[in-house]
Backbone as ProteinMPNN parsed JSONL, in Angstrom:
{"seq_chain_A": "MLLLLAACGAPPGPPPVTDLSTLACATSPDLISALPLPLDKDKPVKIDLGATPACLAYADGSRASYVALNLPVAPGLYLVTVSSKLVGNVLFAPRVSLLGSTGAVIRQVPQDDFNFHGDLLSVGLRVTPDIRFILVTSEPASVGQGNSHVVTVINSSTSTTYVGKRPVVTTYTGGTERTDDFVYTHNGTVIVRAEPMPTGN", "coords_chain_A": {"N_chain_A": [[178.195, -16.221, 16.712], [176.53, -18.576, 18.695], [173.635, -20.26, 18.348], [171.185, -21.578, 20.363], [169.041, -24.274, 20.154], [166.36, -26.385, 20.824], [164.695, -29.551, 20.532], [162.207, -31.952, 21.074], [163.149, -35.324, 21.092], [164.904, -35.044, 18.992], [167.887, -35.963, 17.268], [171.257, -35.624, 18.568], [173.162, -32.743, 17.631], [175.568, -30.427, 16.162], [176.22, -27.196, 17.768], [174.288, -24.53, 16.41], [175.732, -22.288, 14.081], [175.402, -18.969, 13.487], [176.54, -16.53, 13.008], [179.256, -14.964, 11.584], [180.956, -12.907, 12.144], [183.219, -12.672, 13.732], [185.207, -13.968, 12.461], [188.03, -14.142, 10.204], [187.397, -13.39, 7.113], [187.737, -14.131, 3.663], [187.795, -12.25, 0.556], [187.444, -13.504, -1.824], [187.007, -16.837, -3.078], [189.18, -19.595, -2.244], [190.392, -21.253, -4.74], [192.534, -22.782, -5.44], [192.891, -24.616, -3.446], [190.704, -26.226, -3.779], [188.533, -28.995, -3.3], [188.9, -32.204, -4.762], [186.456, -33.66, -6.921], [185.307, -36.734, -7.645], [184.18, -38.435, -10.621], [181.986, -40.34, -9.992], [179.306, -41.977, -8.809], [179.25, -43.486, -6.502], [181.179, -42.476, -4.884], [180.857, -40.057, -3.135], [181.624, -36.714, -2.006], [181.953, -35.659, 1.241], [181.519, -32.975, 3.353], [182.138, -31.487, 6.399], [181.237, -28.633, 7.797], [182.488, -26.74, 10.284], [182.555, -24.965, 13.447], [184.195, -22.84, 12.877], [184.28, -22.12, 9.949], [185.739, -21.873, 6.6], [185.313, -18.732, 5.068], [183.521, -16.104, 3.283], [183.578, -12.615, 2.692], [181.277, -10.263, 1.707], [180.588, -7.44, -0.443], [178.396, -6.04, 0.44], [178.481, -6.282, 3.137], [177.58, -8.651, 4.232], [178.229, -12.105, 5.201], [179.45, -15.396, 4.356], [179.816, -18.868, 4.803], [181.863, -21.331, 3.13], [182.602, -23.922, 0.69], [184.772, -25.134, -1.783], [184.851, -27.02, -4.781], [186.737, -28.955, -7.05], [185.894, -29.764, -10.223], [185.31, -32.82, -12.055], [187.063, -33.759, -15.092], [185.366, -34.109, -18.019], [184.08, -35.324, -21.145], [181.516, -34.517, -21.917], [178.123, -33.718, -20.913], [177.368, -34.172, -17.426], [176.062, -35.268, -14.23], [175.575, -33.497, -11.221], [174.994, -33.645, -7.802], [174.053, -31.681, -5.105], [173.849, -31.634, -1.667], [172.463, -30.691, 1.479], [172.715, -31.86, 4.68], [170.446, -32.573, 7.265], [171.334, -32.32, 10.561], [170.772, -33.12, 13.688], [169.423, -30.227, 14.972], [170.431, -28.609, 13.108], [170.822, -27.152, 9.939], [172.637, -26.602, 7.173], [172.471, -23.696, 5.223], [172.046, -23.736, 1.956], [173.494, -22.494, -1.09], [174.521, -22.346, -4.509], [177.259, -21.763, -6.742], [178.352, -22.023, -10.025], [181.442, -22.239, -11.539], [183.779, -21.033, -13.994], [187.005, -21.839, -15.499], [188.619, -19.697, -14.767], [187.483, -18.813, -12.481], [185.304, -17.24, -12.821], [181.815, -16.564, -12.493], [179.498, -18.713, -13.895], [176.959, -19.741, -13.633], [174.347, -19.453, -11.251], [172.773, -20.977, -8.467], [170.056, -20.69, -6.55], [168.927, -21.02, -3.096], [166.233, -21.571, -3.133], [165.892, -23.378, -5.174], [166.464, -25.826, -4.153], [165.308, -28.965, -2.806], [163.589, -30.952, -0.357], [164.537, -34.278, 0.419], [163.85, -36.711, 2.315], [166.073, -36.468, 4.964], [167.7, -34.747, 3.633], [168.447, -31.751, 1.972], [168.349, -30.96, -1.221], [169.778, -30.437, -4.554], [169.786, -31.143, -8.012], [172.06, -30.969, -10.713], [172.82, -30.326, -14.112], [175.853, -30.499, -15.581], [178.186, -28.838, -17.638], [181.134, -29.154, -19.763], [182.592, -26.742, -19.632], [182.376, -25.75, -17.128], [184.253, -25.641, -14.279], [184.596, -25.475, -11.542], [182.772, -25.906, -8.498], [181.057, -23.934, -6.233], [179.987, -23.988, -3.079], [178.063, -22.195, -0.932], [176.939, -20.669, 2.131], [173.684, -19.246, 2.593], [173.284, -16.014, 3.314], [170.905, -14.56, 3.804], [169.101, -16.436, 4.751], [170.177, -17.614, 6.974], [169.895, -18.264, 10.443], [167.182, -18.295, 10.515], [164.385, -20.055, 11.702], [162.771, -23.182, 11.003], [160.602, -25.854, 9.871], [160.211, -29.347, 9.034], [158.434, -31.926, 7.591], [158.761, -35.344, 7.872], [158.179, -38.383, 6.328], [158.041, -41.698, 7.273], [158.263, -44.852, 5.967], [157.241, -48.056, 6.745], [157.508, -51.604, 6.377], [156.406, -54.983, 6.576], [156.45, -58.549, 6.466], [154.467, -61.537, 6.563], [154.048, -65.056, 6.839], [151.656, -67.418, 6.165], [150.016, -70.642, 6.12], [148.033, -72.369, 3.867], [146.809, -75.308, 3.914], [149.386, -77.016, 2.51], [150.355, -74.966, 1.139], [152.144, -71.979, 1.039], [151.225, -68.69, 2.05], [151.977, -65.448, 1.489], [151.88, -62.392, 3.152], [152.059, -58.935, 2.931], [152.547, -56.17, 4.991], [152.12, -52.748, 5.1], [152.938, -49.631, 6.413], [152.923, -46.233, 7.583], [154.645, -43.542, 9.269], [154.747, -40.209, 10.542], [156.969, -37.531, 11.236], [157.887, -34.407, 12.657], [160.536, -32.358, 12.001], [162.233, -29.861, 13.588], [164.291, -27.103, 12.792], [167.184, -24.957, 12.305], [168.426, -22.676, 9.949], [171.825, -22.481, 9.007], [175.351, -21.416, 9.084], [177.073, -23.451, 9.428], [177.428, -27.085, 9.219], [176.597, -30.129, 7.432], [177.627, -30.965, 4.225], [177.078, -32.668, 1.177], [178.393, -33.782, -1.792], [177.981, -35.064, -5.001], [179.037, -36.563, -8.066], [178.125, -37.877, -11.201], [177.942, -39.907, -14.212], [175.849, -39.012, -17.041], [172.726, -40.67, -17.248], [172.166, -43.425, -19.435], [170.079, -44.343, -22.198], [167.969, -47.255, -22.531]], "CA_chain_A": [[177.171, -16.455, 17.703], [176.002, -19.903, 18.717], [172.21, -20.196, 18.653], [170.771, -22.831, 20.977], [167.689, -24.658, 19.774], [166.095, -27.736, 21.328], [163.446, -30.186, 20.074], [162.069, -33.259, 21.725], [163.411, -36.485, 20.272], [165.836, -34.804, 17.89], [169.224, -36.484, 17.557], [172.197, -34.561, 18.857], [173.851, -32.118, 16.517], [176.444, -29.365, 16.618], [175.543, -25.915, 18.011], [174.141, -23.76, 15.181], [176.525, -21.092, 13.895], [174.613, -18.001, 12.72], [177.261, -15.253, 12.932], [180.657, -15.142, 11.19], [181.595, -11.587, 12.229], [184.492, -12.729, 14.43], [186.149, -14.712, 11.634], [188.719, -13.412, 9.147], [186.835, -13.927, 5.885], [188.349, -13.659, 2.394], [186.891, -11.597, -0.399], [187.246, -14.397, -2.96], [187.271, -18.199, -2.625], [190.474, -20.24, -2.538], [190.156, -22.342, -5.659], [193.713, -23.635, -5.511], [192.717, -25.712, -2.494], [189.416, -26.842, -4.006], [188.526, -30.431, -3.123], [188.608, -32.943, -5.999], [185.199, -34.378, -6.934], [185.372, -37.798, -8.656], [182.987, -38.709, -11.437], [181.602, -41.68, -9.521], [178.174, -41.775, -7.864], [179.523, -44.212, -5.267], [182.228, -41.807, -4.162], [180.502, -38.677, -2.853], [182.487, -35.931, -1.106], [181.221, -35.173, 2.381], [182.225, -31.894, 4.01], [181.585, -31.008, 7.658], [181.62, -27.265, 8.056], [182.408, -26.63, 11.723], [182.246, -23.674, 14.091], [185.018, -21.786, 12.262], [184.48, -22.555, 8.548], [186.237, -20.896, 5.621], [184.172, -17.841, 4.795], [183.647, -15.013, 2.352], [182.999, -11.344, 3.087], [180.734, -9.625, 0.514], [180.671, -5.959, -0.469], [177.259, -5.481, 1.184], [178.702, -6.515, 4.575], [177.181, -10.006, 4.664], [179.294, -13.134, 5.17], [178.966, -16.73, 4.09], [180.782, -19.957, 4.831], [181.902, -21.918, 1.777], [183.531, -24.973, 0.276], [184.959, -25.168, -3.21], [185.228, -28.337, -5.313], [187.306, -29.006, -8.408], [185.025, -30.709, -10.914], [186.031, -33.792, -12.915], [187.167, -33.469, -16.528], [184.488, -35.03, -18.748], [183.842, -34.82, -22.51], [180.156, -34.019, -22.132], [177.282, -33.482, -19.737], [177.228, -35.151, -16.317], [175.152, -34.832, -13.18], [176.121, -33.209, -9.884], [173.963, -33.435, -6.784], [174.535, -31.007, -3.904], [172.889, -31.852, -0.572], [172.712, -30.256, 2.845], [172.102, -32.882, 5.533], [169.957, -32.173, 8.566], [172.048, -32.936, 11.644], [170.134, -32.561, 14.896], [168.606, -29.099, 14.609], [171.277, -27.751, 12.227], [170.771, -27.377, 8.503], [173.421, -25.613, 6.395], [171.636, -22.985, 4.279], [172.907, -23.854, 0.768], [173.336, -21.973, -2.442], [175.587, -22.894, -5.341], [177.714, -21.063, -7.899], [179.155, -22.826, -10.954], [182.496, -21.342, -11.983], [184.667, -21.454, -15.075], [188.401, -22.112, -15.123], [189.216, -18.519, -14.14], [186.737, -18.482, -11.276], [184.146, -16.409, -13.142], [180.541, -17.242, -12.257], [178.731, -19.066, -15.094], [175.559, -19.967, -13.243], [174.03, -19.448, -9.807], [171.643, -21.807, -8.051], [169.64, -20.196, -5.219], [168.414, -22.005, -2.124], [164.864, -21.927, -3.506], [165.897, -24.51, -6.141], [166.708, -27.062, -3.4], [164.12, -29.626, -2.29], [163.851, -31.984, 0.655], [164.403, -35.699, 0.183], [164.187, -37.249, 3.644], [166.771, -35.459, 5.779], [168.606, -34.031, 2.721], [167.955, -30.635, 1.179], [169.231, -31.254, -2.379], [169.474, -29.973, -5.913], [170.523, -31.843, -9.075], [172.516, -30.039, -11.738], [173.503, -30.834, -15.305], [177.107, -29.724, -15.648], [178.853, -28.879, -18.948], [182.623, -29.222, -19.63], [183.19, -25.418, -19.38], [182.27, -25.486, -15.668], [185.402, -26.288, -13.673], [184.516, -25.487, -10.067], [181.48, -25.673, -7.861], [181.232, -23.235, -4.963], [178.815, -24.123, -2.207], [178.121, -21.179, 0.14], [175.719, -20.493, 2.915], [172.825, -18.137, 2.139], [173.178, -15.158, 4.494], [169.534, -14.092, 4.074], [168.337, -17.486, 5.416], [170.822, -18.063, 8.201], [169.284, -17.782, 11.65], [165.75, -18.53, 10.442], [163.91, -21.358, 12.099], [161.811, -23.774, 10.093], [160.278, -27.275, 10.216], [160.119, -30.229, 7.878], [157.721, -33.157, 7.886], [159.404, -36.532, 7.318], [157.359, -39.585, 6.321], [158.836, -42.935, 7.364], [157.458, -45.976, 5.538], [157.665, -49.356, 7.283], [156.806, -52.745, 5.841], [156.771, -56.273, 7.145], [155.76, -59.673, 5.81], [154.205, -62.737, 7.384], [153.736, -66.213, 5.997], [150.736, -68.434, 6.728], [149.894, -71.806, 5.248], [146.723, -72.924, 3.574], [147.266, -76.657, 3.627], [150.839, -76.98, 2.361], [150.674, -73.812, 0.286], [152.412, -70.741, 1.804], [150.601, -67.419, 1.619], [152.796, -64.357, 2.042], [151.16, -61.149, 3.259], [152.919, -57.783, 3.242], [151.881, -55.068, 5.68], [152.837, -51.492, 4.887], [152.404, -48.509, 7.168], [153.798, -45.061, 7.637], [154.536, -42.59, 10.377], [155.273, -38.912, 10.213], [157.53, -36.75, 12.348], [158.242, -33.059, 12.273], [161.845, -31.966, 12.436], [162.453, -28.413, 13.691], [165.71, -26.819, 12.542], [167.529, -23.564, 12.012], [169.39, -22.522, 8.886], [173.082, -22.071, 9.633], [176.571, -21.356, 8.32], [177.789, -24.742, 9.596], [176.619, -28.266, 8.921], [177.152, -31.154, 6.584], [177.365, -30.871, 2.78], [177.455, -33.859, 0.446], [178.385, -33.482, -3.238], [178.196, -36.312, -5.783], [179.033, -36.417, -9.53], [177.924, -39.138, -11.883], [177.677, -39.744, -15.627], [174.467, -38.959, -17.434], [172.194, -41.997, -17.506], [171.979, -43.766, -20.83], [168.824, -45.04, -22.477], [168.034, -48.717, -22.759]], "C_chain_A": [[176.679, -17.87, 17.588], [174.559, -19.82, 19.198], [171.762, -21.561, 19.168], [169.319, -23.095, 20.664], [167.468, -26.084, 20.174], [164.778, -28.237, 20.753], [163.41, -31.578, 20.661], [162.355, -34.376, 20.715], [164.413, -36.269, 19.17], [167.213, -35.365, 18.259], [170.196, -35.36, 17.825], [172.895, -34.051, 17.607], [174.756, -31.04, 17.034], [175.659, -28.069, 16.913], [175.449, -25.104, 16.686], [175.003, -22.508, 15.183], [175.781, -20.129, 12.965], [175.308, -16.667, 12.539], [178.722, -15.561, 12.646], [181.489, -13.856, 11.399], [182.96, -11.633, 12.933], [185.581, -13.435, 13.622], [186.804, -13.775, 10.591], [188.332, -14.034, 7.81], [187.534, -13.323, 4.67], [187.307, -12.979, 1.527], [186.672, -12.441, -1.656], [187.609, -15.838, -2.479], [188.645, -18.709, -3.023], [190.217, -21.444, -3.44], [191.348, -23.246, -5.826], [193.56, -24.828, -4.58], [191.366, -26.413, -2.645], [189.504, -28.379, -3.917], [188.195, -31.113, -4.44], [187.294, -33.713, -5.882], [185.289, -35.462, -8.012], [184.066, -37.967, -9.397], [182.557, -40.16, -11.149], [180.501, -41.491, -8.477], [178.371, -42.484, -6.556], [180.621, -43.59, -4.441], [181.9, -40.317, -3.931], [181.56, -38.014, -1.963], [181.633, -35.337, 0.009], [182.075, -34.159, 3.11], [181.45, -31.487, 5.278], [182.127, -29.62, 7.938], [181.388, -27.024, 9.564], [182.122, -25.205, 12.223], [183.074, -22.533, 13.53], [185.298, -22.15, 10.79], [185.187, -21.476, 7.734], [185.063, -20.022, 5.218], [184.568, -16.725, 3.829], [182.978, -13.765, 2.902], [182.588, -10.604, 1.806], [180.741, -8.118, 0.681], [179.505, -5.347, 0.347], [177.349, -5.711, 2.703], [178.28, -7.889, 5.059], [178.355, -10.972, 4.529], [178.636, -14.495, 4.923], [180.1, -17.726, 4.251], [180.78, -20.616, 3.448], [182.803, -23.126, 1.728], [183.565, -24.954, -1.221], [185.387, -26.566, -3.656], [185.707, -28.209, -6.745], [186.579, -30.134, -9.173], [185.831, -31.625, -11.824], [186.031, -33.329, -14.366], [186.347, -34.535, -17.233], [184.224, -34.458, -20.119], [182.496, -34.239, -22.758], [179.442, -33.777, -20.803], [177.427, -34.565, -18.693], [176.404, -34.501, -15.23], [175.94, -34.585, -11.87], [174.947, -32.971, -8.957], [174.625, -32.807, -5.552], [173.472, -31.137, -2.806], [173.39, -31.261, 0.73], [171.986, -31.217, 3.762], [171.676, -32.303, 6.882], [170.637, -32.984, 9.644], [171.542, -32.344, 12.958], [169.182, -31.458, 14.461], [169.316, -28.169, 13.644], [171.116, -28.155, 10.777], [171.524, -26.234, 7.8], [172.515, -25.017, 5.331], [172.362, -22.869, 2.928], [172.5, -22.929, -0.389], [174.593, -22.35, -3.2], [175.947, -21.907, -6.471], [178.58, -21.995, -8.721], [180.141, -21.906, -11.628], [183.274, -21.94, -13.145], [186.106, -21.609, -14.569], [189.066, -20.936, -14.462], [188.533, -18.102, -12.848], [185.537, -17.586, -11.542], [182.858, -17.236, -12.987], [179.813, -17.476, -13.595], [177.259, -19.201, -14.771], [175.437, -19.967, -11.751], [172.768, -20.234, -9.554], [171.215, -21.365, -6.674], [169.096, -21.321, -4.33], [167.012, -22.443, -2.492], [164.788, -23.104, -4.48], [166.121, -25.859, -5.444], [165.383, -27.63, -2.874], [164.51, -30.681, -1.276], [163.623, -33.377, 0.092], [164.843, -36.399, 1.467], [164.869, -36.154, 4.47], [167.81, -34.692, 4.943], [167.861, -32.933, 1.986], [168.872, -30.591, -0.055], [168.783, -30.565, -3.659], [170.347, -30.794, -6.88], [170.838, -30.928, -10.208], [173.105, -30.788, -12.898], [174.71, -29.915, -15.561], [177.751, -29.946, -17.021], [180.361, -28.77, -18.755], [183.276, -27.865, -19.315], [183.137, -25.038, -17.894], [183.353, -26.293, -14.954], [185.357, -26.346, -12.166], [183.057, -25.335, -9.646], [181.729, -25.053, -6.509], [179.932, -23.301, -4.213], [178.969, -23.128, -1.035], [176.844, -21.188, 0.943], [174.99, -19.236, 2.388], [172.573, -17.199, 3.31], [171.763, -14.725, 4.841], [168.692, -15.141, 4.844], [168.88, -17.855, 6.783], [170.176, -17.427, 9.452], [167.772, -18.0, 11.681], [165.409, -19.942, 10.88], [162.864, -21.872, 11.13], [161.501, -25.173, 10.564], [160.059, -28.047, 8.919], [159.471, -31.522, 8.315], [158.357, -34.305, 7.141], [158.444, -37.708, 7.424], [158.246, -40.815, 6.303], [157.879, -44.106, 7.025], [158.062, -47.263, 6.089], [156.85, -50.477, 6.661], [157.294, -54.014, 6.503], [155.974, -57.345, 6.419], [155.512, -60.791, 6.805], [153.764, -63.864, 6.437], [152.769, -67.129, 6.781], [150.553, -69.549, 5.703], [148.444, -72.208, 5.106], [147.021, -74.341, 3.079], [148.8, -76.646, 3.615], [151.272, -75.776, 1.555], [150.93, -72.564, 1.13], [151.734, -69.532, 1.191], [151.356, -66.286, 2.323], [151.977, -63.065, 2.024], [152.122, -60.035, 3.653], [152.065, -56.69, 3.877], [152.76, -53.824, 5.505], [152.16, -50.394, 5.676], [153.403, -47.367, 7.199], [153.571, -44.232, 8.866], [155.141, -41.268, 9.936], [155.874, -38.264, 11.467], [157.862, -35.36, 11.784], [159.584, -32.691, 12.899], [161.955, -30.443, 12.426], [163.951, -28.147, 13.509], [165.888, -25.32, 12.334], [168.58, -23.6, 10.887], [170.679, -21.89, 9.426], [174.205, -21.95, 8.606], [177.347, -22.655, 8.414], [176.846, -25.9, 9.271], [177.349, -29.186, 7.969], [176.68, -31.0, 5.127], [177.877, -32.118, 2.08], [177.304, -33.539, -1.055], [178.765, -34.775, -3.977], [178.147, -35.992, -7.292], [178.882, -37.808, -10.137], [177.617, -38.925, -13.363], [176.186, -39.637, -15.914], [173.943, -40.359, -17.682], [171.971, -42.208, -19.009], [170.671, -44.514, -21.009], [169.012, -46.482, -22.741], [167.947, -48.986, -24.277]], "O_chain_A": [[176.429, -18.338, 16.477], [174.29, -19.368, 20.312], [171.936, -22.575, 18.492], [168.462, -22.238, 20.883], [168.312, -26.934, 19.893], [163.858, -27.456, 20.513], [164.418, -32.28, 20.737], [161.838, -34.349, 19.599], [164.753, -37.218, 18.463], [167.651, -35.261, 19.404], [169.984, -34.242, 17.354], [173.178, -34.797, 16.669], [174.734, -30.745, 18.229], [174.57, -27.866, 16.377], [176.426, -25.014, 15.943], [175.015, -21.754, 16.156], [175.557, -20.438, 11.795], [174.721, -15.749, 11.968], [179.356, -16.326, 13.374], [182.6, -13.746, 10.88], [183.774, -10.728, 12.749], [186.736, -13.494, 14.044], [186.222, -12.777, 10.166], [188.867, -15.071, 7.418], [187.876, -12.141, 4.664], [186.102, -13.118, 1.74], [185.803, -12.122, -2.468], [188.427, -16.003, -1.574], [189.2, -18.287, -4.038], [189.867, -22.523, -2.962], [191.205, -24.371, -6.306], [194.038, -25.922, -4.881], [190.931, -27.119, -1.735], [190.459, -28.976, -4.414], [187.309, -30.66, -5.164], [187.04, -34.35, -4.859], [185.343, -35.13, -9.196], [182.99, -37.682, -8.872], [182.749, -41.062, -11.964], [180.729, -40.925, -7.409], [177.723, -42.13, -5.57], [180.97, -44.123, -3.388], [182.576, -39.435, -4.46], [182.299, -38.698, -1.254], [180.692, -34.59, -0.26], [183.224, -34.44, 3.451], [180.258, -31.184, 5.22], [183.3, -29.442, 8.267], [180.26, -27.093, 10.052], [181.538, -24.377, 11.524], [182.702, -21.37, 13.686], [186.438, -22.453, 10.437], [185.228, -20.311, 8.13], [183.947, -20.512, 5.046], [185.743, -16.445, 3.595], [181.915, -13.854, 3.515], [183.418, -10.347, 0.934], [180.879, -7.593, 1.786], [179.64, -4.246, 0.88], [176.427, -5.383, 3.451], [178.59, -8.261, 6.191], [179.336, -10.694, 3.839], [177.464, -14.716, 5.226], [181.234, -17.441, 3.866], [179.82, -20.48, 2.689], [183.651, -23.334, 2.596], [182.536, -24.782, -1.874], [186.19, -27.218, -2.987], [185.153, -27.453, -7.542], [186.655, -31.304, -8.797], [186.902, -31.253, -12.304], [185.135, -32.612, -14.811], [186.599, -35.729, -17.067], [184.146, -33.239, -20.272], [182.323, -33.515, -23.738], [180.057, -33.653, -19.743], [177.589, -35.739, -19.025], [176.087, -33.314, -15.305], [176.825, -35.352, -11.49], [174.031, -32.208, -9.265], [175.613, -33.321, -5.027], [172.315, -30.776, -3.02], [174.578, -31.321, 1.045], [170.772, -31.384, 3.646], [172.456, -31.627, 7.552], [170.535, -34.21, 9.65], [171.853, -31.201, 13.292], [168.254, -31.695, 13.687], [168.849, -27.058, 13.392], [171.25, -29.325, 10.419], [171.108, -25.076, 7.832], [171.852, -25.759, 4.606], [173.211, -21.991, 2.769], [171.323, -22.643, -0.609], [175.622, -22.642, -2.592], [175.066, -21.298, -7.076], [179.446, -22.683, -8.18], [179.749, -20.904, -12.227], [183.413, -23.156, -13.274], [186.374, -21.521, -13.37], [189.989, -21.123, -13.67], [188.957, -17.148, -12.195], [184.826, -17.209, -10.611], [182.817, -18.426, -13.302], [179.551, -16.527, -14.333], [176.407, -18.81, -15.569], [176.335, -20.435, -11.052], [171.811, -20.168, -10.326], [171.924, -21.628, -5.703], [168.846, -22.433, -4.795], [166.628, -23.575, -2.198], [163.747, -23.752, -4.598], [165.985, -26.91, -6.069], [164.462, -26.884, -2.542], [165.609, -31.235, -1.32], [162.648, -33.627, -0.617], [166.029, -36.648, 1.685], [164.324, -35.065, 4.654], [168.703, -34.056, 5.503], [166.779, -33.157, 1.444], [170.042, -30.225, 0.059], [167.628, -30.175, -3.832], [171.504, -31.093, -6.583], [169.971, -30.169, -10.642], [173.813, -31.777, -12.708], [174.564, -28.705, -15.732], [177.85, -31.074, -17.502], [180.819, -28.341, -17.696], [184.388, -27.829, -18.788], [183.8, -24.09, -17.473], [183.352, -27.522, -15.03], [186.021, -27.19, -11.564], [182.24, -24.728, -10.338], [182.516, -25.573, -5.718], [178.913, -22.754, -4.637], [179.911, -23.232, -0.249], [175.802, -21.657, 0.485], [175.595, -18.32, 1.83], [171.772, -17.502, 4.194], [171.436, -14.54, 6.013], [167.709, -14.796, 5.499], [168.149, -18.343, 7.644], [169.946, -16.218, 9.503], [167.15, -17.904, 12.738], [166.063, -20.905, 10.479], [162.15, -21.087, 10.506], [162.071, -25.637, 11.552], [159.765, -27.478, 7.868], [159.898, -32.145, 9.287], [158.485, -34.261, 5.918], [157.945, -37.997, 8.512], [159.1, -40.963, 5.429], [156.86, -44.319, 7.682], [159.252, -47.523, 5.917], [155.648, -50.329, 6.44], [158.443, -54.11, 6.934], [154.935, -57.058, 5.825], [156.26, -60.964, 7.767], [153.184, -63.622, 5.378], [153.051, -67.543, 7.905], [150.911, -69.387, 4.537], [147.723, -72.367, 6.091], [147.442, -74.527, 1.937], [149.427, -76.3, 4.616], [152.466, -75.595, 1.317], [150.042, -72.125, 1.861], [151.68, -69.377, -0.029], [151.374, -66.179, 3.549], [151.438, -62.691, 0.983], [152.902, -60.179, 4.595], [151.004, -56.334, 3.365], [153.969, -53.855, 5.733], [150.94, -50.241, 5.615], [154.579, -47.537, 6.877], [152.482, -44.206, 9.438], [155.974, -41.241, 9.031], [155.373, -38.419, 12.581], [158.083, -35.192, 10.585], [159.758, -32.703, 14.117], [161.791, -29.81, 11.383], [164.781, -28.896, 14.025], [164.938, -24.548, 12.208], [169.486, -24.433, 10.882], [170.65, -20.918, 10.182], [174.055, -22.317, 7.44], [178.194, -22.932, 7.565], [175.644, -25.717, 9.078], [178.548, -29.047, 7.73], [175.483, -30.919, 4.854], [178.985, -32.577, 2.357], [176.252, -33.095, -1.515], [179.722, -35.464, -3.626], [177.29, -35.224, -7.729], [179.445, -38.784, -9.641], [177.089, -37.878, -13.737], [175.359, -40.11, -15.135], [174.65, -41.174, -18.275], [171.632, -41.278, -19.74], [170.208, -45.22, -20.113], [170.097, -46.911, -23.135], [167.982, -50.14, -24.702]]}, "name": "protein", "num_of_chains": 1, "seq": "MLLLLAACGAPPGPPPVTDLSTLACATSPDLISALPLPLDKDKPVKIDLGATPACLAYADGSRASYVALNLPVAPGLYLVTVSSKLVGNVLFAPRVSLLGSTGAVIRQVPQDDFNFHGDLLSVGLRVTPDIRFILVTSEPASVGQGNSHVVTVINSSTSTTYVGKRPVVTTYTGGTERTDDFVYTHNGTVIVRAEPMPTGN"}
């Protein structure tokens, strides 16, 4: 089902997908085709889940779209950030499972652990070497729900005046707020980034 939602001033986005009942969904994720995730903060993996995403069918009858990523091999802890990007009125409803080499679930991260940072709904995770895959799925309980998010935009400008020959620089800072209305969906944009743990000075 495509749910139509409009908001004044919102940038264009894809039609929200809130129903996967017409798709042939698997009962387990395809880890063989998992996308490689480099251990480099400047090389995030961006996934656009479209109108017919890969999906999972659960025993309770619910369905979820998903993407699987093959995590980098590292000798110790590193950081992974998973983000769902607001595109128009569409926001992928994220949850995360961290899997071992056999696909067994080691840890689950619910949607409630995600927080907004601008137009990104994100969570940061410390990943240990025994975790080999990250599975990002939509949260069926949230899909179809409408919500809103207040975004604060900070603007600054400078001007230079002269007192005699001495320049005086003045900085002006101001902010505006906007409210973005959105619906949680099975489709949307997911961004995953891995980076080494920061080291102390």
